[in-house]
C-alpha positions as CSV (number, residue, x, y, z in Angstrom):
1,M,-0.1,0.0,0.1
2,T,1.5,3.3,-0.9
3,S,1.9,6.4,1.5
4,K,-1.1,8.1,-0.7
5,Q,-3.8,5.2,-0.4
6,S,-2.5,4.8,3.5
7,I,-3.4,8.6,3.5
8,T,-6.4,8.0,1.8
9,K,-8.4,5.2,4.0
10,V,-7.0,7.3,7.6
11,Y,-9.2,10.3,5.7
12,S,-11.7,8.2,4.6
13,K,-11.9,6.2,8.4
14,Q,-11.9,9.6,10.3
15,K,-14.8,10.9,7.8
16,R,-17.2,8.4,8.8
17,A,-16.1,8.7,12.4
18,D,-17.1,12.3,12.2
19,E,-20.4,12.1,9.9
20,L,-21.3,9.0,12.1
21,A,-21.0,11.7,15.3
22,K,-22.7,14.3,14.3
23,L,-25.6,12.0,13.4
24,E,-25.7,10.9,16.7
25,A,-25.6,14.5,17.9
26,A,-28.7,15.7,15.5
27,L,-30.3,12.5,17.1
28,Y,-29.8,13.7,20.4
29,V,-30.7,17.1,20.1
30,A,-33.7,17.0,18.1
31,G,-35.3,14.2,20.9
32,R,-37.8,13.5,18.4
33,P,-38.2,11.3,15.5
34,L,-36.0,12.7,12.2
35,N,-36.0,11.0,8.9
36,I,-33.5,10.1,6.5
37,K,-33.9,13.3,4.5
38,T,-33.2,15.4,7.7
39,L,-30.3,13.5,8.8
40,G,-28.5,13.6,5.2
41,S,-28.6,17.6,5.7
42,I,-26.9,17.2,8.6
43,I,-23.8,15.4,6.9
44,G,-24.1,17.4,3.5
45,T,-25.6,14.8,1.7
46,R,-28.7,13.4,-1.0
47,S,-27.7,10.0,-0.6
48,K,-30.2,8.3,1.4
49,K,-28.4,5.1,1.0
50,K,-25.2,6.7,2.3
51,V,-27.3,7.6,5.5
52,R,-29.2,4.5,5.3
53,V,-25.7,3.2,5.8
54,L,-24.1,5.2,8.8
55,V,-27.5,5.1,10.5
56,D,-27.1,1.1,10.6
57,I,-24.0,1.5,11.7
58,L,-25.4,3.6,14.8
59,L,-28.1,1.4,15.6
60,A,-25.5,-1.7,15.5
61,S,-23.6,0.2,17.6
62,Y,-26.6,1.0,20.0
63,Q,-27.8,-2.9,20.0
64,E,-24.1,-3.5,21.3
65,R,-23.6,-1.1,24.2
66,N,-24.8,-1.6,27.9
67,S,-26.0,2.2,27.8
68,A,-29.1,4.0,29.0
69,L,-29.5,5.1,25.4
70,E,-31.4,3.0,22.6
71,L,-31.5,4.2,18.9
72,S,-35.3,2.9,17.4
73,E,-36.2,2.7,13.7
74,L,-39.9,3.8,13.4
75,K,-42.4,3.2,10.7
76,G,-41.4,5.8,7.7
77,E,-37.6,5.5,7.5
78,R,-38.0,7.7,11.1
79,F,-34.8,7.2,14.0
80,V,-35.2,8.2,17.4
81,L,-32.3,8.3,20.1
82,Q,-34.3,8.1,23.2
83,L,-34.3,7.1,27.2
84,K,-34.9,3.2,27.7
85,S,-38.0,2.9,29.2
86,Q,-36.4,1.3,32.4
87,Y,-34.7,4.6,33.4
88,V,-37.1,6.6,32.8
89,P,-38.5,6.9,36.5
90,H,-35.1,7.0,37.9
91,V,-34.6,10.2,36.2
92,K,-37.9,11.7,35.3
93,R,-37.3,14.4,38.2
94,L,-34.7,15.7,36.3
95,A,-36.1,16.8,32.7
96,M,-35.5,20.3,32.3
97,R,-38.9,21.3,30.4
98,P,-41.8,19.6,28.7
99,L,-42.4,19.9,24.9
100,L,-45.8,21.1,25.5
101,S,-47.1,23.0,28.5
102,K,-50.4,22.0,30.3
103,G,-52.4,23.9,28.2
104,P,-51.5,23.1,24.6
105,L,-51.5,19.4,26.2
106,K,-54.7,19.5,27.6
107,T,-55.5,20.6,23.9
108,L,-53.9,17.6,22.2
109,S,-55.0,15.0,24.9
110,Y,-59.0,16.1,24.0
111,I,-58.1,15.8,19.9
112,A,-56.4,12.5,20.5
113,Y,-59.2,11.0,22.4
114,R,-62.1,11.7,20.4
115,Q,-60.1,11.9,16.9
116,P,-61.4,12.9,14.1
117,V,-62.5,15.9,15.8
118,M,-63.5,19.2,14.4
119,K,-61.9,22.4,15.1
120,T,-65.0,24.3,16.3
121,K,-65.8,21.2,18.6
122,V,-62.3,21.5,19.9
123,I,-62.5,25.6,20.6
124,S,-66.0,25.5,22.1
125,V,-64.6,22.8,24.6
126,R,-60.9,24.6,25.2
127,G,-61.7,28.2,24.7
128,S,-60.5,30.3,22.3
129,H,-56.9,30.2,23.3
130,A,-57.5,26.8,21.7
131,Y,-56.2,28.6,18.6
132,R,-52.9,29.2,19.7
133,H,-52.4,25.7,21.3
134,L,-53.6,24.5,17.9
135,K,-50.6,26.4,16.1
136,E,-48.4,25.3,18.5
137,L,-49.5,21.5,18.3
138,K,-49.1,21.8,14.5
139,T,-46.0,23.4,14.2
140,L,-44.7,20.4,15.5
141,N,-46.6,18.1,13.8
142,L,-48.6,16.4,16.3
143,I,-51.4,17.1,14.6
144,T,-52.8,17.2,11.0
145,T,-56.2,19.3,9.5
146,E,-58.1,18.3,6.7
147,I,-60.9,20.6,5.2
148,F,-64.2,19.6,6.1
149,G,-66.8,21.7,4.3
150,R,-66.6,24.8,6.4
151,T,-64.4,23.7,9.0
152,K,-61.6,21.3,9.6
153,I,-61.0,17.6,11.0
154,I,-58.2,17.4,13.4
155,K,-56.6,14.0,14.3
156,T,-53.1,13.2,15.7
157,T,-49.8,12.0,13.4
158,D,-47.6,9.8,13.7
159,T,-44.9,11.8,15.3
160,F,-47.5,12.3,18.4
161,A,-47.6,8.5,18.1
162,D,-43.9,8.0,18.3
163,Y,-43.0,10.8,20.9
164,F,-45.7,9.4,23.6
165,N,-45.1,5.9,22.4
166,L,-48.8,5.1,21.4
167,S,-50.0,2.9,19.0
168,Y,-50.7,4.1,15.2
169,D,-54.0,2.5,14.9
170,I,-56.9,5.1,16.5
171,R,-58.8,2.5,18.1
172,S,-55.8,1.1,20.0
173,L,-54.5,4.8,20.6
174,K,-58.4,5.6,22.3
175,R,-57.8,2.4,24.4
176,Q,-54.4,2.9,25.5
177,L,-55.2,6.5,26.3
178,K,-58.5,5.5,28.3
179,S,-55.9,3.5,30.1
180,I,-53.7,6.6,31.0
181,F,-56.8,8.5,32.3
182,N,-58.2,6.0,34.6
183,V,-54.9,5.7,36.1
184,H,-54.3,9.3,35.9
185,D,-58.0,9.4,37.6
186,K,-56.9,6.9,40.3
187,L,-53.8,8.5,41.4
188,D,-55.9,11.9,41.8
189,E,-58.2,10.2,43.9
190,N,-56.0,9.2,46.6
């Protein structure tokens, strides 16, 4: 092997390590699922194949580690770096700030439980401040709207299901929410 080939090989390894580090950093900072296109933009490539190879390397790396973090692949070639569920109870109190404040979270829970729901119904139940909540929820890609006559129909998105670790199927999701709400009501009674 010539010295030029040796230098090229070292450079290639360093570049790959740098790209892997950038992808890992993006997934860590985002705190939400990222798709292949977004990850590609982080390392300056449009090659989905290249990004997929790098993400597969990261996935394998996280599977081999005995770490509190896990890298998971979600529907639609999206990836999320998150805390393993068994560690959440131990560190939950240290979380800096939630994704949503109380008002938008209540609006989101109403939408999730009643979906598909008309925008007018959400505003009627949650009040005029819900307009602001809906805007925030749409910006975070937690809800989607469809025009239906003179109003809009609101539903939750796959991002919502991923973030809250719920089912994509609306019936299953509603059952999960009912179970969560029942547990919460029992805790409030005590």
